[in-house]
Every structure is written in C-alpha cells, then in structure tokens.
N, C-alpha and C positions, 0 to 999 in steps of 0.2 A: 595696198598699205604702204605707207611711207617707210623708207629705209631708216629714218630717224627713230622710229618706234622699235627697231630691232637692235639698236646699239647697246652694248654693255656699258656699265658705269665707267670702266677704264677707257673705253673708246670715247665716250662723251667727254671725259676729262681731257683727253688728248686734243679735243677741238675747242676747249674753253678760251684759249688765247687768240683764236682766229678772228680776224676783223675784216678780211677781204675774201672774195671768191677764190683768188689764187692760193691764199693760205689754206682755205678749206680743201681745195683739190690736192694740195701738197700733202696735207695730213692724211686725207683719204687714201692717196696712193701709197703712203708709208704703211697704212693699216690694211692694205689690200682690199679696200672698199671702192666699188664703182658706182657712185651716185648718179642718178638721172638728172637732167636739167630741172625737173620739178623738185627733186630732193634738194638741189643746190638753192633754188629760189626759196624754198621753205626755210632752209637753214639761214639764208641771208636775211629773210624777214624776221626770224627769231633773234638774230644778232642785232639787227637794227632796233627792234623793240626793246631788247635787254639794255642796249646802250642808251636809248632814250629814257627808259625808266630809271637807269642808274645815273643819269645826268651826263653821260659820256657821249660825245658826238665825234665821229671820225672826220677827217679833213674834208672829204667829199660832201658829207652831210652838213658840216659847218659852213662850207662855201654856199650850199644851197639855202641854208637858213639865213645866212648873211644877205643873200640876194632876195630873200623873201619868198622862196618857192616852196618850202616844206611846211610852213605854218601860215594859217590865215590870220587876219587882223586880230581875232580874239585869242590867238595862241593855240588853236587846234591843229593837229597834224593833218595835212592834206593827204588824201589817199587816191588810188586809182583802181580800176576794176581788175588790174593784173596783180595787185598786192595781195599776198596772203594776209589774213586777218592780223592787223598790227597790234591790236590791243590784247590779243590772246584770250579774250572773253567772248569768242564767237557765239552769236545766237542768230539763227536764221530769221530774216525779216520777212513778214508776210507780203510786204511791198518793197522789194529791193530797188535801190536806185540804179543798179546795173542788172536788169533781169536777164540780159543776154550773156552774162558771165557764166563760164562753165561751172558745173556743180563743184562744190567744195567750199572751203573756208576762205573766201575771198572778200576783201573790202568791197563795199558796194552791194553785197548781199547780206551783210551783217546788220542787225537791227541798230547797232551803235553808229552806223554811217548815215550821214545826212548831206543834203545839198544846201549850202549857205552861200548866197551871192555867187552863183554859178561855179562854186568850188565844192568838191566832194571832201568831207572831213570825217574824222572819227571822233565822236563825242566823248570817248573814254580817254583820248590821248591829248590832254591840254597841258601846255607848259607856260 
C-alpha cells in the first residue's frame, strides 16, 4: 500500500505547494515521513497531473513542451511505461501497449493509453 494513502489531511496540506522532488523530500523529512522511491514517483506523477489539469506547467515541463517532447502533434500528452497513470482515471487494458510493465497503475497498461505514430499517448490528457 502506498504511503500516500496513509497521510492525514494536515500532512497532505503540507505537501500542497511542493513542485519538485527536492521539495517533497524536504517536507517529508520535516514531518518524519520516509517515502520510498515508488512513493516519490507516485507523488511526482500526481503533481504533474494536477499541474497539467490546472494549466500550470513547471519550468522543466515547459521546456519539454516547447521542445515538442511532452505533447504529440494532436496535443495529447506522451507517456512512457514508467509513468504512473497520468490521467488519474486508470482502467486496466485487456491489451496493454506495454505488457511487460510491472503490475500497477502505469501508463501503457491503462486503457486510455494508445500508440499513435510510434508515440505512446494518453487519450484522456489532451491540451
């Protein structure tokens, strides 16, 4: 079970302004929480998804979008097999595009992920 499911409302509120892995680790240390790398990856995916849905993009993501690496030609967010489900509406696909991905809520195993012109995209994440 993810550590994120065990946080209190006050602990969640303490993380609300975090935008980077370093900020997450700093707040976690202040709260006496020792997240695993998986917990951190899950939290970062949630932050990225929240920022995209709110129209906010951090500098690294903005650079990537400006370079054309995060969105495909139609405006869908590109995903990889290592991303936690970015759309937050994970539904297991009967035929995942990344069948070798470890069990869990990962892009490429979600039914909203598709391959379009050799890019993996999330059909729920269009901008």
